[in-house]
C-alpha positions in Angstrom: -36.6 44.1 169.6 -32.8 44.7 169.7 -31.6 47.8 171.5 -30.0 50.7 169.7 -26.3 51.3 169.2 -24.5 54.7 169.6 -21.2 55.8 168.0 -19.3 58.3 170.1 -16.0 59.5 168.6 -13.8 62.6 168.7 -11.9 61.5 165.6 -11.2 64.1 163.0 -14.4 64.6 161.0 -16.4 62.7 163.7 -15.3 59.3 162.7 -17.2 56.9 160.4 -20.6 56.3 161.8 -22.0 55.5 158.4 -19.3 52.9 157.8 -20.0 51.2 161.1 -23.7 51.2 160.5 -23.3 49.5 157.1 -20.5 47.0 158.0 -21.8 46.0 161.5 -25.3 45.6 160.1 -24.0 43.4 157.4 -21.9 41.3 159.9 -25.0 40.8 162.1 -27.2 40.3 159.0 -29.7 42.9 160.2 -30.5 46.5 159.9 -29.1 48.1 163.0 -30.2 51.3 164.7 -26.9 53.1 165.1 -27.1 56.7 166.3 -24.1 59.0 166.1 -23.5 61.1 169.2 -24.9 63.7 170.0 -28.0 63.0 167.8 -29.1 59.9 169.7 -32.7 60.7 170.5 -34.0 58.8 173.6 -30.8 57.7 175.4 -32.7 54.8 177.1 -32.9 53.0 173.8 -29.1 52.6 173.6 -27.7 49.3 174.8 -24.3 49.2 173.0 -21.8 52.0 172.6 -18.9 52.1 170.1 -16.5 54.7 171.5 -13.2 56.4 170.8 -12.2 59.2 173.2 -15.8 60.0 174.2 -16.3 63.3 176.2 -16.3 62.7 179.9 -19.7 61.8 181.2 -21.3 60.9 177.9 -21.4 57.1 178.4 -23.1 57.6 181.8 -26.1 59.2 180.0 -27.2 55.8 178.7 -29.2 54.1 181.5 -29.6 50.8 179.7 -26.1 50.4 178.4 -24.9 46.8 178.3 -21.7 46.9 176.4 -18.9 49.4 175.6 -16.7 48.7 172.6 -13.4 50.6 172.3 -12.9 51.1 168.6 -9.2 52.1 168.9 -6.0 50.6 170.3 -6.2 50.5 174.0 -8.8 51.6 176.5 -7.1 54.3 178.5 -9.2 56.9 176.7 -12.3 55.3 178.4 -10.8 54.6 181.8 -9.9 58.3 182.4 -13.6 59.1 182.5 -14.6 59.5 186.2 -18.2 58.9 185.3 -17.6 55.7 183.3 -20.4 53.2 184.1 -18.8 50.8 186.6 -20.9 47.8 185.9 -20.8 47.8 182.0 -18.3 45.4 180.4 -15.7 47.0 178.1 -14.3 45.0 175.1 -11.5 45.9 172.6 -11.9 45.5 168.9 -9.5 43.1 167.4 -9.1 44.5 163.9 -6.8 42.5 161.6 -6.7 45.5 159.3 -5.4 47.7 162.2 -2.9 45.1 163.3 -1.5 45.0 159.8 -1.4 48.7 159.4 0.5 49.2 162.6 3.1 46.6 161.5 3.4 48.5 158.2 4.1 51.7 160.0 6.8 50.1 162.1 8.4 48.4 159.2 8.3 51.5 157.0 10.2 53.6 159.5 12.6 50.8 160.5 13.6 50.4 156.9 13.8 54.2 156.4 16.5 54.5 159.1 18.1 51.1 158.5 18.8 52.1 154.9 20.0 55.6 155.8 17.3 57.3 153.8 17.6 60.5 155.9 21.3 60.7 154.9 20.5 60.1 151.2 17.8 62.8 151.3 20.4 65.2 152.7 22.9 64.2 150.0 20.2 64.8 147.3 19.7 68.4 148.6 23.5 68.9 148.2 23.6 67.2 144.8 26.0 64.7 146.3 26.4 61.2 144.8 28.1 59.0 147.4 27.5 55.5 148.9 26.9 55.2 152.6 28.3 52.0 154.2 25.5 49.4 154.5 24.6 47.7 157.7 23.7 44.0 157.3 20.1 43.5 158.2 20.9 40.5 160.3 23.0 42.7 162.6 20.4 45.5 163.0 18.8 44.8 166.3 15.1 45.7 166.4 13.1 45.5 169.6 9.3 45.6 170.0 8.1 46.7 173.4 4.7 45.1 174.0 3.8 41.7 172.6 0.0 41.7 172.3 -1.7 41.2 169.0 -0.1 44.2 167.4 3.4 43.8 168.9 3.6 40.1 168.1 2.5 40.6 164.5 5.0 43.4 164.1 7.9 41.4 165.6 7.1 38.3 163.4 7.2 40.4 160.2 10.4 42.2 161.2 12.0 38.8 161.9 10.9 37.5 158.5 12.6 40.5 156.9 15.9 39.3 158.5 16.3 41.7 161.3 17.7 40.5 164.7 14.3 40.9 166.4 13.5 40.9 170.1 10.4 41.6 172.1 9.6 42.6 175.7 6.4 42.0 177.6 5.3 42.0 181.2 4.8 38.2 181.2 6.6 35.5 179.3 5.9 35.1 175.6 7.2 32.7 172.9 7.3 33.9 169.2 9.0 32.0 166.5 12.1 33.9 165.3 11.9 36.5 168.1 14.0 36.6 171.2 11.6 37.3 174.0 12.4 39.2 177.2 9.9 39.7 180.0 9.4 41.4 183.4 11.4 44.0 185.1 14.5 41.8 185.1 14.4 41.5 181.3 13.7 45.1 180.5 17.2 46.6 180.8 18.8 43.7 178.9 16.1 44.2 176.2 16.9 47.9 175.9 20.6 47.5 175.9 20.5 45.3 172.7 18.0 47.4 170.8 19.0 49.7 167.9 15.4 50.4 166.8 12.9 50.5 169.6 9.2 50.1 168.7 6.7 50.9 171.4 3.2 49.3 171.2 2.6 49.0 175.0 -0.8 49.9 176.5 -1.2 53.0 178.6 -1.3 52.1 182.2 0.0 53.7 185.5 3.0 51.3 185.2 3.9 52.4 181.6 3.4 56.2 182.2 6.8 57.9 181.7 8.5 54.6 181.0 10.7 56.1 178.3 12.7 58.6 180.3 16.3 59.8 180.7 17.4 56.5 182.4 15.7 54.0 180.1 16.5 55.9 176.9 20.1 56.0 178.1 20.2 52.2 178.2 19.7 52.1 174.4 22.8 51.8 172.3 24.3 55.1 171.0 22.6 56.1 167.7 19.3 54.2 168.5 16.0 55.1 167.0 12.6 55.3 168.8 9.3 54.6 167.0 6.4 55.3 169.3 3.0 54.2 167.9 1.5 53.4 171.3 0.8 56.3 173.6 2.4 59.7 174.1 2.2 59.3 177.8 5.0 56.7 177.7 7.5 59.3 176.8 9.0 62.1 179.0 9.2 64.7 176.2 12.0 66.7 177.7 14.1 63.6 178.2 13.6 62.5 174.6 14.6 65.9 173.3 17.7 65.8 175.5 18.7 62.4 174.3 18.3 63.5 170.7 20.1 66.9 171.2 22.9 65.1 173.0 23.4 62.6 170.2 22.6 59.5 172.2 19.5 58.9 170.0 19.7 59.5 166.3 16.0 59.9 165.6 12.5 59.5 166.9 9.3 58.8 165.0 6.2 59.8 167.0 2.6 59.1 166.1 1.2 59.7 169.5 1.5 62.5 172.0 0.5 63.7 175.5 -1.9 66.2 174.0 -3.6 65.6 170.6 -3.7 67.4 168.3 0.0 68.2 169.1 0.0 72.0 170.0 1.5 74.2 167.3 4.2 75.5 169.6 5.4 72.1 170.7 9.2 71.6 170.0 8.6 68.3 168.4 7.3 70.0 165.3 10.5 71.7 164.3 13.0 69.2 165.7 15.3 68.0 162.9 15.6 64.5 164.3 11.9 63.9 165.0 9.2 62.8 162.5 5.6 63.7 163.5 2.5 61.9 162.2 -1.0 62.7 163.4 -2.0 59.4 165.1 -2.5 57.5 161.9 -0.3 54.4 162.4 -3.3 52.1 162.6 -6.8 53.6 162.0 -9.6 51.2 162.8 -11.5 50.2 159.6 -15.1 49.2 160.0 -14.7 46.9 157.0 -12.2 44.7 158.8 -13.2 45.4 162.4 -17.0 44.8 162.2 -16.9 41.0 162.6 -15.0 41.4 165.9 -17.7 43.7 167.2 -20.5 41.5 165.8 -19.2 38.5 167.5 -19.4 40.2 170.9 -22.8 41.5 170.1 -24.0 38.0 169.4 -22.4 36.8 172.6 -24.0 39.5 174.7 -27.4 38.7 173.3 -27.0 35.0 173.9 -25.6 35.5 177.5 -22.2 34.0 176.5 -18.8 35.1 177.7 -17.4 38.1 175.8 -14.2 38.1 173.9 -11.3 40.6 174.5 -12.9 42.0 177.7 -10.6 44.3 179.5 -9.5 44.2 183.1 -10.2 47.7 184.4 -7.8 47.3 187.3 -4.9 46.3 185.0 -5.9 49.0 182.5 -6.0 46.7 179.4 
């Protein structure tokens, strides 16, 4: 008899356990025993955990756990748990729906600032009818920081819209229509040519605080930051200083050091910052279930898992 699943999520409203039960069961062509934490009954029944920001120590309570599935972008939310079972493989969900939604978010805000919609909104409040000089799309330099599944898809779509698109990653990549930079040597050159910076990097010790006074200062004057990766990449006070000083013109932030963003945080009221509540790319069981089901079948058959993370690398 197949072991039970558990769904552990701190998402608003508790996540979509019912959706996962239905969609994953359909993908596996079986009725699955999926139990939403904390109502899991006998923890020894559970062999597979679907998790998003589980409370510390929870996953260690399942003595027969064989697989941990991260249902969101990245796995840093799991690796911070000091009691995370050391010998249980962790895999990422590759959700084509999430990938597309993240690209939509980046494209929406890129177009918003490219077409001066903030200025036109201000003019509307003043009842002012006036053209703003248009910047040719081919001269607007967009840069995607991180070229995994999400970053590569976002970069391709921006390039197809006609933007001068570049990407940066730790190791070399090749993407049609995208100028690719890599490594420490390519990072500064990438930043210096980027008018709209889109962050989709994973959260690792190497990327913590990566967007700071020095690196933000390398962007051209008037640049825009779109962060839909991790709040820990940004040094908050340095971002505010870059905006207040006029070096950056705007920032769009979907992720933060602390979530929900505290009500007294200066980001809320800053006139050059847009805040969204970590909604750039919600995982949808309808589109993600097949990725999970594939690894469940592989686990049961003793075959290599797909998208297994390297704990040492952090992704």
